[in-house]
C-alpha positions in Angstrom: -79.0 -41.5 107.0 -77.6 -44.6 108.6 -75.5 -47.1 106.6 -76.5 -50.7 106.3 -73.6 -51.7 108.7 -74.7 -49.2 111.3 -78.3 -50.5 111.1 -77.2 -54.1 111.4 -75.0 -53.3 114.5 -78.0 -51.5 116.2 -80.3 -54.4 115.4 -77.8 -56.9 116.7 -77.6 -55.0 120.0 -81.4 -55.4 120.4 -81.3 -59.1 119.8 -78.3 -59.8 122.2 -79.3 -60.7 125.7 -77.5 -58.9 128.5 -75.7 -62.2 129.4 -74.2 -62.5 125.9 -71.7 -60.5 123.9 -68.4 -58.8 124.9 -67.8 -56.3 127.7 -65.1 -53.6 127.4 -64.0 -52.0 130.6 -61.6 -49.0 130.6 -60.2 -47.7 133.9 -58.4 -44.3 133.9 -56.0 -42.8 136.3 -55.6 -39.0 135.7 -52.3 -37.1 135.7 -54.0 -34.9 138.2 -55.7 -37.4 140.5 -59.0 -36.3 141.7 -59.3 -33.2 139.5 -62.9 -32.7 139.2 -62.7 -30.8 135.8 -60.5 -33.4 134.2 -62.8 -36.3 135.5 -65.8 -34.5 134.0 -64.0 -34.1 130.6 -63.3 -37.8 130.5 -66.8 -38.7 131.6 -68.4 -36.3 129.1 -66.2 -37.6 126.2 -67.0 -41.2 127.2 -70.8 -40.6 127.1 -70.5 -39.6 123.5 -69.4 -43.1 122.7 -73.1 -44.2 123.0 -73.6 -42.7 119.5 -71.0 -45.0 117.9 -72.6 -47.9 116.1 -72.3 -51.2 117.8 -72.3 -49.9 121.4 -75.1 -51.8 123.0 -74.8 -50.4 126.5 -72.5 -47.8 128.1 -72.0 -46.8 131.7 -69.4 -44.3 133.0 -68.5 -43.0 136.4 -66.0 -42.0 139.0 -64.4 -44.1 141.7 -66.2 -45.1 144.9 -63.5 -45.6 147.4 -64.1 -48.6 149.6 -63.0 -49.5 153.1 -61.8 -53.0 152.2 -58.3 -53.8 151.0 -59.5 -55.7 147.9 -61.1 -52.4 146.5 -58.8 -50.3 144.3 -59.8 -46.7 145.1 -56.9 -45.2 143.2 -58.5 -44.7 139.7 -60.5 -41.7 138.7 -63.0 -42.8 136.0 -64.2 -46.2 134.7 -66.1 -46.8 131.5 -68.0 -50.1 130.8 -69.4 -50.9 127.4 -71.2 -54.0 125.9 -71.0 -55.1 122.4 -72.8 -57.9 120.5 -69.5 -59.5 119.5 -65.8 -58.9 119.1 -66.2 -57.5 115.5 -68.5 -54.9 116.8 -66.0 -54.0 119.6 -63.2 -53.7 117.0 -65.3 -51.5 114.8 -65.9 -49.2 117.8 -62.1 -49.1 118.5 -61.5 -48.1 114.9 -64.3 -45.6 114.7 -63.1 -42.0 114.1 -65.1 -40.5 117.0 -63.5 -43.0 119.4 -60.0 -42.3 118.1 -60.5 -38.5 118.3 -61.7 -38.6 121.9 -59.0 -41.0 122.9 -56.2 -38.9 121.3 -57.5 -35.4 122.1 -59.1 -35.8 125.5 -58.4 -39.1 127.3 -54.8 -39.8 126.6 -53.6 -36.2 127.2 -55.3 -36.2 130.7 -54.5 -39.8 131.7 -51.4 -41.0 133.5 -52.5 -44.6 133.1 -55.3 -46.5 131.3 -56.1 -50.2 131.7 -58.5 -52.1 129.4 -60.2 -55.3 130.3 -62.2 -57.2 127.6 -64.2 -60.3 128.3 -66.8 -62.5 126.8 -70.2 -62.5 128.7 -71.6 -65.9 129.7 
């Protein structure tokens, strides 16, 4: 049974237009760059974040190297999530499932992680 806070966050996602809210982008460089098994572990763990209350949208994938100098083709996995607001994003960051995946899967495999958060307009 969902708690009132979880239901409120799910309802708030439905009511938030795609052009509103907060975007949370995580870029991961692996300790073993290009390792298919490690990439898949990070991708699979990230997909599970969809079940965390407050996540309105989640996409995850691997790098598409480009031929232009402006494209950074050195990372392994990128994750992008949309939240209704900063409070929903903070609740996600503090959620036990997020913390467990970050500590037991992502951090042990990652050489570097960068996070970019921005308000959608």
